N, C-alpha and C positions, 0 to 999 in steps of 0.2 A: 682022763679021770673024771672031771666034772664037765658035763656038757651044758651048754646054755639052753634053757628051756624057753621056747618062744611059743606063745599061744596066739595063733593066727586070728582066731575068732574071739577077740577080747570082749565083745559085747555079751558073751555068755557069762563072763565072770562078774559083771556089775550087779545083776540081780542076785547072784549068790552072796556077794558082799553085803548088799542091802538086806537080804533076809537074815544073815548072820548078825548084823547090827541090831535089827528090830527084835530078833529072838533073844539076844543078850539083854536088851533093855527090858523086855517082857519078863525074862527069867529073874533079873535083879529086882524088879518091882514086885513080882510075886513072892520072892523070898523075903523081902522087907515086910510085906503085908502079913505074911504067915508068922514072922518073928515078933510082931508087935505085942506089947504087954497087954493083958486084958483091960487094965485101966485106960490105956491109951486108945484101944479099940472102942471102948464104951464112950469116951470123950469125943472121938471122931465120928462115931455113929450118931450121936445126938447133936452134933454141931449144927447142921442145917435146921434143926427143929427148935433151937433155943430162941426165946424171945429177946428182942433187942432192948437194952436198958436206956430208953430215951428220956 
């Protein structure tokens, strides 16, 4: 019925897993950036340009 799958050259799987993890992180970050509210985008865009209140 079920046969055990053995992958003899397991070093080919590691880059695929690393790519999948990095792609997932990139995708989640992109989705979160696109879904930001306009007010939050404006606040984050001007953040580095604000003067400090010393």
